[in-house]
C-alpha positions in Angstrom: 24.4 19.3 -23.2 27.2 17.2 -21.1 27.1 13.6 -22.7 26.6 12.3 -19.4 23.3 14.7 -17.8 22.6 15.4 -14.5 19.0 14.8 -16.1 18.0 13.5 -18.8 13.6 14.0 -18.8 13.5 13.0 -22.3 14.4 9.8 -21.2 12.0 10.2 -18.9 9.3 11.0 -20.6 9.3 9.7 -24.3 8.4 5.7 -23.8 5.0 7.9 -22.5 4.8 10.4 -25.7 1.8 8.4 -26.7 -0.4 8.0 -23.4 0.5 11.7 -22.4 -1.0 12.9 -25.6 -5.1 10.8 -25.6 -4.7 11.8 -21.6 -4.2 15.8 -22.3 -7.1 15.2 -25.1 -9.1 13.4 -22.6 -8.8 16.5 -20.5 -9.7 19.1 -22.7 -12.9 16.5 -24.1 -13.8 17.5 -20.7 -13.7 20.8 -20.1 -12.8 21.3 -16.8 -9.0 22.1 -16.1 -8.4 22.6 -12.3 -9.8 20.6 -9.2 -11.5 18.3 -10.9 -12.0 14.3 -11.5 -8.6 13.6 -12.2 -7.2 15.7 -9.5 -9.2 13.9 -6.6 -8.1 10.8 -7.9 -4.6 11.4 -8.2 -5.3 12.4 -4.5 -7.1 9.4 -3.8 -4.2 6.9 -4.9 -1.6 9.2 -3.9 -2.9 9.0 -0.5 -3.0 5.0 -1.1 0.8 5.2 -1.9 1.7 7.1 0.9 -0.9 4.8 3.8 -2.6 8.3 4.2 -5.8 8.7 4.7 -6.2 12.4 2.5 -4.1 13.9 0.1 -4.4 17.0 -1.1 -2.9 19.0 -4.2 -1.9 22.3 -4.4 0.5 24.2 -6.7 3.9 22.8 -6.1 6.3 21.7 -2.9 6.5 25.2 -1.7 3.5 25.7 -1.2 2.4 22.6 0.3 5.2 23.6 3.2 4.2 26.9 3.5 0.1 26.0 3.9 0.9 23.4 6.3 2.1 25.3 8.5 -0.8 27.6 8.2 -2.8 24.7 8.6 -0.7 24.6 12.6 -2.7 27.9 12.9 1.0 29.1 14.6 1.0 31.6 16.7 2.8 35.3 15.4 6.4 34.6 15.7 6.7 30.9 16.7 9.8 28.9 15.8 9.3 26.0 13.5 12.9 23.9 14.0 14.4 23.1 10.5 17.6 22.1 9.3 19.7 25.2 6.7 21.3 22.4 4.4 18.1 22.3 2.0 18.3 25.0 -0.3 16.3 27.6 1.4 13.0 25.8 1.0 11.3 25.7 4.4 13.2 28.8 5.5 11.2 30.3 2.5 7.5 28.8 3.9 8.6 29.4 7.5 9.1 32.9 6.8 6.0 33.1 4.9 4.0 32.1 7.6 5.2 35.0 9.9 7.2 32.2 12.1 11.1 31.9 12.9 12.9 29.5 11.9 15.6 27.2 14.3 18.1 26.2 12.7 19.2 22.5 14.0 22.6 20.8 13.1 22.8 17.9 10.7 23.6 14.1 11.6 27.6 13.4 10.0 26.6 10.6 8.2 22.6 10.8 6.9 23.1 14.9 6.7 19.4 15.2 8.2 18.6 16.2 11.1 20.1 15.1 14.1 17.8 14.0 16.6 20.2 15.0 20.0 20.7 18.2 18.5 16.8 19.1 18.1 16.5 17.9 21.9 18.8 20.6 23.1 18.1 23.9 20.4 14.4 23.4 21.5 13.0 26.7 22.9 9.3 27.4 25.0 8.8 29.3 21.7 9.1 26.2 19.5 5.9 25.4 18.4 6.4 22.7 15.2 9.2 21.2 13.1 10.3 20.3 9.8 12.2 17.1 9.0 14.1 17.1 5.1 14.5 14.3 4.2 17.4 15.2 1.5 18.3 13.1 -1.7 16.1 10.4 -1.0 17.0 9.8 2.7 14.4 9.3 4.9 15.6 11.3 8.2 15.9 9.5 11.5 11.6 9.7 12.5 11.3 7.4 15.0 13.5 9.5 17.6 12.4 12.9 15.5 8.9 11.8 16.5 9.8 11.2 20.1 11.4 14.0 20.2 9.2 16.2 19.1 6.3 14.7 20.9 7.5 14.7 24.4 7.4 19.4 24.2 3.6 18.4 22.7 4.5 19.8 18.9 3.4 18.9 15.3 6.1 17.9 13.2 6.0 18.3 9.4 8.0 16.2 6.6 9.3 17.5 4.0 9.2 14.6 1.4 9.8 16.7 -1.7 13.1 14.5 -1.8 11.8 10.6 -0.7 8.8 10.2 -3.1 8.7 6.2 -2.2 10.8 6.2 0.6 9.8 4.0 3.7 11.0 3.8 7.7 10.5 0.3 8.8 7.5 -0.2 6.6 5.9 3.3 6.6 6.4 5.5 4.0 8.0 9.4 3.9 4.8 11.5 4.4 2.9 9.0 7.1 4.9 9.6 9.8 4.2 13.1 11.1 0.9 15.3 11.4 1.0 16.2 7.2 4.0 15.3 4.4 4.8 17.7 1.5 5.5 17.0 -1.4 6.3 18.4 -4.3 6.4 16.8 -8.0 8.7 19.5 -10.0 9.7 17.6 -13.3 13.4 16.2 -11.9 12.0 14.6 -8.6 11.4 11.2 -8.2 7.6 11.5 -9.2 7.5 14.5 -11.5 4.9 16.5 -13.0 5.7 18.1 -16.9 5.5 21.4 -15.0 5.0 22.8 -11.1 2.5 20.5 -9.0 2.3 19.1 -5.1 0.7 18.0 -2.6 0.3 17.3 1.3 -0.7 14.4 3.0 -2.0 13.3 6.5 -4.7 11.0 8.3 -5.9 13.7 10.3 -9.3 14.6 8.9 -9.4 18.2 10.5 -5.5 18.7 8.6 -6.6 18.1 5.8 -9.6 20.0 5.8 -7.7 22.6 6.6 -5.3 22.1 3.4 -8.1 22.1 1.3 -9.5 25.4 2.4 -6.6 27.6 2.4 -5.2 25.9 -1.4 -8.6 27.9 -2.3 -8.7 31.5 -0.7 -9.5 30.2 2.8 -12.8 29.2 1.5 -15.3 27.6 3.4 -17.6 27.2 0.6 -17.2 29.5 -3.1 -16.8 32.5 -2.3 -17.0 32.2 1.8 -13.8 33.0 3.7 -13.8 30.8 6.8 -9.5 31.2 7.2 -7.3 33.5 7.5 -4.1 33.0 5.1 -5.6 31.5 2.6 -4.2 31.9 -1.9 -4.2 30.2 -4.8 -2.9 27.4 -4.5 -4.7 24.2 -7.1 -3.2 21.6 -8.8 -4.6 21.3 -12.2 -6.4 18.6 -13.7 -3.6 18.0 -17.0 -0.3 17.9 -14.4 -2.9 15.6 -12.0 -3.7 13.2 -15.5 0.1 13.0 -15.9 1.3 12.0 -13.3 -1.5 9.4 -12.0 0.5 7.4 -16.0 3.4 7.9 -13.9 2.4 6.8 -10.1 2.1 3.3 -11.0 6.2 3.1 -12.0 7.6 5.1 -8.8 8.4 2.0 -7.8 10.8 0.2 -9.9 12.0 3.8 -11.0 12.9 4.3 -7.4 14.6 0.7 -7.2 17.1 1.8 -10.2 17.6 4.6 -8.9 18.9 2.0 -5.8 20.6 0.3 -8.0 22.6 3.0 -9.7 23.4 4.2 -6.0 24.9 0.8 -5.0 26.6 0.5 -8.1 28.5 4.4 -7.5 29.4 3.2 -3.5 30.5 0.1 -4.5 33.0 1.4 -7.1 34.8 4.9 -5.7 34.2 3.2 -1.7 37.8 2.9 -1.8 38.8 6.0 -2.3 38.6 8.4 0.2 35.5 10.1 -0.4 32.2 10.3 1.9 29.6 8.0 0.3 25.9 7.0 0.6 25.6 4.4 2.8 22.1 3.8 3.4 19.7 1.3 1.0 16.8 0.9 -0.8 14.1 1.9 0.5 15.2 3.9 3.4 16.6 6.3 0.4 15.7 6.5 -3.0 18.5 7.9 -4.5 16.5 11.0 -5.3 20.1 11.9 -5.7 23.4 10.4 -5.6 25.6 12.9 -2.7 29.2 12.3 -2.6 32.1 15.0 0.4 35.1 15.2 -1.1 37.1 18.0 0.3 38.2 19.1 -2.8 35.1 19.0 -4.3 35.7 22.2 -6.9 38.7 20.6 -8.1 36.7 17.0 -9.0 34.0 18.8 -10.3 36.1 20.9 -12.6 38.0 17.8 -13.9 34.2 16.2 -14.3 33.4 19.1 -16.4 36.1 17.9 -18.8 35.2 15.1 -19.6 31.7 15.5 -20.5 29.6 14.5 -17.4 27.3 16.4 -16.1 27.6 17.2 -11.9 25.3 19.9 -9.5 25.6 20.7 -6.3 23.1 20.3 -4.0 23.2 22.9 -1.4 26.4 24.9 -1.3 25.2 27.8 1.0 23.5 27.0 4.7 20.2 28.8 4.9 21.7 30.9 8.1 24.5 32.3 6.1 22.6 33.7 2.6 22.8 36.9 2.3 19.2 38.2 2.8 18.9 35.6 5.9 22.3 37.1 7.8 21.3 40.0 9.1 18.5 38.4 11.6 18.7 37.3 15.1 18.5 34.1 14.0 20.9 33.8 11.6 23.4 33.4 14.2 23.9 30.3 15.4 27.1 27.7 14.9 26.0 25.0 12.8 29.2 23.0 12.3 28.4 20.3 10.6 26.2 21.8 8.3 28.6 24.4 7.4 31.3 21.8 6.7 28.4 19.2 4.8 28.2 21.7 2.7 31.6 22.9 1.3 32.2 19.2 0.3 28.8 18.1 -1.5 29.0 17.3 -5.2 26.0 15.1 -7.1 26.7 13.1 -10.1 24.4 12.0 -12.4 21.7 8.9 -10.8 17.9 8.8 -13.0 16.6 6.1 -13.9 17.1 6.0 -17.7 20.9 6.0 -16.7 23.0 3.9 -18.2 25.0 1.0 -16.3 27.9 1.9 -18.7 27.6 5.6 -18.2 27.6 4.8 -15.4 31.0 3.2 -14.9 32.2 5.7 -17.2 31.1 7.9 -14.4 32.6 5.8 -11.6 36.2 5.8 -13.6 36.4 9.3 -14.0 36.1 9.9 -10.6 38.7 7.5 -9.9 41.2 8.7 -12.3 40.8 12.4 -10.9 41.5 10.8 -7.3 44.4 8.6 -8.4 45.5 11.8 -10.3 
């Protein structure tokens, strides 16, 4: 393990160990393990946190994206606009529902969807947009919402890296028709296993997702919607997420403070650094851009500093995607970004001394 890891979940959960044990015992005593009272209460609390009317717990974040698209009842081979620099998650969901990705290039500063490029690439076949809030940075939602509305198509937010982020006072997940969240353990709000949720203020969409997450049932054992599956948030994960949720804003602020410290300490090195501030960015990851990324990463590894690359290969250049006609697309900003991004350690339990150590190491390599 690196001396300074890219993340450390043991640090995250150690203070909650006793509360976790008590809550697990409580769930076991209740004898209800799937879609019970803990899930129901977490859904209510998370919907309130996201300023949405409804939240629906599901098995994971990728299922959330897929079920969001299924709830929109897209026609076969419909286009769904998305970005290609976010790890294939939206592409997987789009293909799973029988739709076709329409890749949109990025804003070169935020590395999120470029509203102008979206406007230029939309076609009559496009029936939905998935906007990814990447690295904790919210995309340009006012402009993206305006573009989608002008075409009369729904917008889905991928909020897997943006729990608690806000823009103009509106949280991630409350802008679009549906907001999709992952509770994978490394997320800003992370379970001790897999989990996910969708939020919406549209009752018809909430009901559609509730049906789809459980086989398409309209009532028990009676399937009324096609495309259903078994994708349910379990009681244990919901209970543990409820314990963490009151701490999320504090954790996000700490992430933002670390990101600010990095940016201040590295700003004179010629690197491209994140510029967004809290709360529009909750610093899920601190991702800089460096043309000599691989050399920098190797030098940091030698000094015991963990790093990662989020994400090294654009979706349209993945080997399983390149044979498809929709992969034949020019995305110059996306391709440049994927060749330069490098993630530094950024998690709430990271000590200031560790942040200083990372800054010193990056500076030493840059001046070397």
